[in-house]
Each structure stands twice: as C-alpha cells, then as structure tokens.
KOLLOFI-929895 format. One record per residue (C-alpha): residue number from 1; y, x, z. Coordinates in nm, 2 decimals, always signed. Example, Ala and Ser with C-alpha at 12.3 -4.5 7.8 and 13.67 -1.06 7.14 Angstrom:
2
<site><nr>1</nr><py>-0.45</py><px>+1.23</px><pz>+0.78</pz></site>
<site><nr>2</nr><py>-0.11</py><px>+1.37</px><pz>+0.71</pz></site>
END
This chain:
89
<site><nr>1</nr><py>+8.36</py><px>+12.65</px><pz>+10.68</pz></site>
<site><nr>2</nr><py>+8.11</py><px>+12.44</px><pz>+10.89</pz></site>
<site><nr>3</nr><py>+8.10</py><px>+12.09</px><pz>+10.81</pz></site>
<site><nr>4</nr><py>+8.01</py><px>+11.85</px><pz>+11.03</pz></site>
<site><nr>5</nr><py>+7.77</py><px>+11.54</px><pz>+10.90</pz></site>
<site><nr>6</nr><py>+7.71</py><px>+11.23</px><pz>+11.10</pz></site>
<site><nr>7</nr><py>+7.48</py><px>+11.04</px><pz>+10.85</pz></site>
<site><nr>8</nr><py>+7.28</py><px>+11.02</px><pz>+10.60</pz></site>
<site><nr>9</nr><py>+7.50</py><px>+10.94</px><pz>+10.30</pz></site>
<site><nr>10</nr><py>+7.74</py><px>+11.25</px><pz>+10.37</pz></site>
<site><nr>11</nr><py>+7.48</py><px>+11.47</px><pz>+10.36</pz></site>
<site><nr>12</nr><py>+7.36</py><px>+11.36</px><pz>+10.04</pz></site>
<site><nr>13</nr><py>+7.75</py><px>+11.38</px><pz>+9.92</pz></site>
<site><nr>14</nr><py>+7.72</py><px>+11.71</px><pz>+9.97</pz></site>
<site><nr>15</nr><py>+7.49</py><px>+11.78</px><pz>+9.82</pz></site>
<site><nr>16</nr><py>+7.59</py><px>+11.61</px><pz>+9.46</pz></site>
<site><nr>17</nr><py>+7.83</py><px>+11.79</px><pz>+9.49</pz></site>
<site><nr>18</nr><py>+7.64</py><px>+12.14</px><pz>+9.49</pz></site>
<site><nr>19</nr><py>+7.66</py><px>+12.37</px><pz>+9.23</pz></site>
<site><nr>20</nr><py>+7.63</py><px>+12.71</px><pz>+9.09</pz></site>
<site><nr>21</nr><py>+8.00</py><px>+12.83</px><pz>+9.21</pz></site>
<site><nr>22</nr><py>+7.91</py><px>+12.60</px><pz>+9.55</pz></site>
<site><nr>23</nr><py>+7.54</py><px>+12.69</px><pz>+9.63</pz></site>
<site><nr>24</nr><py>+7.57</py><px>+12.75</px><pz>+10.00</pz></site>
<site><nr>25</nr><py>+7.68</py><px>+12.48</px><pz>+10.28</pz></site>
<site><nr>26</nr><py>+7.64</py><px>+12.52</px><pz>+10.66</pz></site>
<site><nr>27</nr><py>+7.66</py><px>+12.22</px><pz>+10.87</pz></site>
<site><nr>28</nr><py>+7.53</py><px>+12.08</px><pz>+11.23</pz></site>
<site><nr>29</nr><py>+7.50</py><px>+11.70</px><pz>+11.30</pz></site>
<site><nr>30</nr><py>+7.54</py><px>+11.64</px><pz>+11.64</pz></site>
<site><nr>31</nr><py>+7.19</py><px>+11.64</px><pz>+11.87</pz></site>
<site><nr>32</nr><py>+7.00</py><px>+11.83</px><pz>+11.62</pz></site>
<site><nr>33</nr><py>+7.17</py><px>+12.19</px><pz>+11.53</pz></site>
<site><nr>34</nr><py>+7.36</py><px>+12.42</px><pz>+11.27</pz></site>
<site><nr>35</nr><py>+7.22</py><px>+12.44</px><pz>+10.96</pz></site>
<site><nr>36</nr><py>+7.22</py><px>+12.62</px><pz>+10.62</pz></site>
<site><nr>37</nr><py>+7.20</py><px>+12.48</px><pz>+10.30</pz></site>
<site><nr>38</nr><py>+7.14</py><px>+12.69</px><pz>+9.97</pz></site>
<site><nr>39</nr><py>+7.13</py><px>+12.56</px><pz>+9.64</pz></site>
<site><nr>40</nr><py>+6.88</py><px>+12.73</px><pz>+9.39</pz></site>
<site><nr>41</nr><py>+6.82</py><px>+12.73</px><pz>+9.06</pz></site>
<site><nr>42</nr><py>+6.61</py><px>+12.51</px><pz>+8.94</pz></site>
<site><nr>43</nr><py>+6.26</py><px>+12.74</px><pz>+8.79</pz></site>
<site><nr>44</nr><py>+6.24</py><px>+12.58</px><pz>+8.44</pz></site>
<site><nr>45</nr><py>+5.86</py><px>+12.85</px><pz>+8.37</pz></site>
<site><nr>46</nr><py>+5.54</py><px>+12.59</px><pz>+8.33</pz></site>
<site><nr>47</nr><py>+5.27</py><px>+12.63</px><pz>+8.57</pz></site>
<site><nr>48</nr><py>+5.08</py><px>+12.71</px><pz>+8.25</pz></site>
<site><nr>49</nr><py>+5.30</py><px>+13.06</px><pz>+8.22</pz></site>
<site><nr>50</nr><py>+5.22</py><px>+13.15</px><pz>+8.59</pz></site>
<site><nr>51</nr><py>+4.88</py><px>+13.07</px><pz>+8.50</pz></site>
<site><nr>52</nr><py>+4.90</py><px>+13.31</px><pz>+8.25</pz></site>
<site><nr>53</nr><py>+5.11</py><px>+13.53</px><pz>+8.41</pz></site>
<site><nr>54</nr><py>+4.86</py><px>+13.57</px><pz>+8.74</pz></site>
<site><nr>55</nr><py>+4.50</py><px>+13.61</px><pz>+8.63</pz></site>
<site><nr>56</nr><py>+4.39</py><px>+13.49</px><pz>+9.07</pz></site>
<site><nr>57</nr><py>+4.56</py><px>+13.20</px><pz>+8.96</pz></site>
<site><nr>58</nr><py>+4.41</py><px>+13.15</px><pz>+8.62</pz></site>
<site><nr>59</nr><py>+4.08</py><px>+13.17</px><pz>+8.76</pz></site>
<site><nr>60</nr><py>+4.14</py><px>+12.95</px><pz>+9.07</pz></site>
<site><nr>61</nr><py>+4.24</py><px>+12.62</px><pz>+8.85</pz></site>
<site><nr>62</nr><py>+3.97</py><px>+12.72</px><pz>+8.59</pz></site>
<site><nr>63</nr><py>+3.71</py><px>+12.67</px><pz>+8.88</pz></site>
<site><nr>64</nr><py>+3.91</py><px>+12.37</px><pz>+9.04</pz></site>
<site><nr>65</nr><py>+3.87</py><px>+12.21</px><pz>+8.71</pz></site>
<site><nr>66</nr><py>+3.50</py><px>+12.28</px><pz>+8.61</pz></site>
<site><nr>67</nr><py>+3.41</py><px>+12.16</px><pz>+9.00</pz></site>
<site><nr>68</nr><py>+3.63</py><px>+11.83</px><pz>+8.89</pz></site>
<site><nr>69</nr><py>+3.44</py><px>+11.83</px><pz>+8.58</pz></site>
<site><nr>70</nr><py>+3.10</py><px>+11.85</px><pz>+8.77</pz></site>
<site><nr>71</nr><py>+3.25</py><px>+11.55</px><pz>+9.00</pz></site>
<site><nr>72</nr><py>+3.32</py><px>+11.77</px><pz>+9.33</pz></site>
<site><nr>73</nr><py>+3.69</py><px>+11.65</px><pz>+9.30</pz></site>
<site><nr>74</nr><py>+3.88</py><px>+11.29</px><pz>+9.44</pz></site>
<site><nr>75</nr><py>+4.26</py><px>+11.19</px><pz>+9.33</pz></site>
<site><nr>76</nr><py>+4.51</py><px>+11.21</px><pz>+9.56</pz></site>
<site><nr>77</nr><py>+4.45</py><px>+10.81</px><pz>+9.62</pz></site>
<site><nr>78</nr><py>+4.08</py><px>+10.90</px><pz>+9.76</pz></site>
<site><nr>79</nr><py>+4.21</py><px>+11.13</px><pz>+9.95</pz></site>
<site><nr>80</nr><py>+4.49</py><px>+10.94</px><pz>+10.13</pz></site>
<site><nr>81</nr><py>+4.24</py><px>+10.61</px><pz>+10.19</pz></site>
<site><nr>82</nr><py>+4.00</py><px>+10.84</px><pz>+10.36</pz></site>
<site><nr>83</nr><py>+4.29</py><px>+10.99</px><pz>+10.60</pz></site>
<site><nr>84</nr><py>+4.29</py><px>+10.84</px><pz>+10.93</pz></site>
<site><nr>85</nr><py>+4.55</py><px>+10.87</px><pz>+11.22</pz></site>
<site><nr>86</nr><py>+4.31</py><px>+11.03</px><pz>+11.40</pz></site>
<site><nr>87</nr><py>+4.34</py><px>+11.31</px><pz>+11.15</pz></site>
<site><nr>88</nr><py>+4.61</py><px>+11.41</px><pz>+11.21</pz></site>
<site><nr>89</nr><py>+4.55</py><px>+11.43</px><pz>+11.62</pz></site>
END
C-alpha cells in the first residue's frame, strides 16, 4: 500500500511507528515523487572494532592522529568558519 504524505509531521509519525516487523514504507509526496523508506537495524559495532578488523582503516586513523598531534589538524568549528558561500559555487 502506498501512503500519501502531506506534511513532515505525518512522515515523522510513520517513521516513529516503524520497527523490525514494519520496516518498509512506500509513500508519495505530491510534487516530489514516490519514495521507499527502509528501516535498517542499528549496528552497535564501535569504530574501534571496525579499525581493529580493517588494517587499512586502522593505519588511516593512526596517520590522522599523528598529523593532529603535529598541529596539522583543525576542529570542525574552524573548518566551518573558513568556508564561505563561494566555496560551494
């Protein structure tokens, strides 16, 4: 069954009611088109576990940490402050 969504509140209601038994929702938004929303279970595996299982990822994290300790890193706030509208044109 295809649901017709007329507001963001209505869409959020459907999302909040999704669970493992009700994990797929097909809907349309007038003027936008048809959508299929699929609920996927959260993966509780930590980034540390990912790095331990993937040598390339682990190496990338270590190199990044070295660069940060040498002063080559910036915070997210610093990055955002350095950007302007013309960077996205």
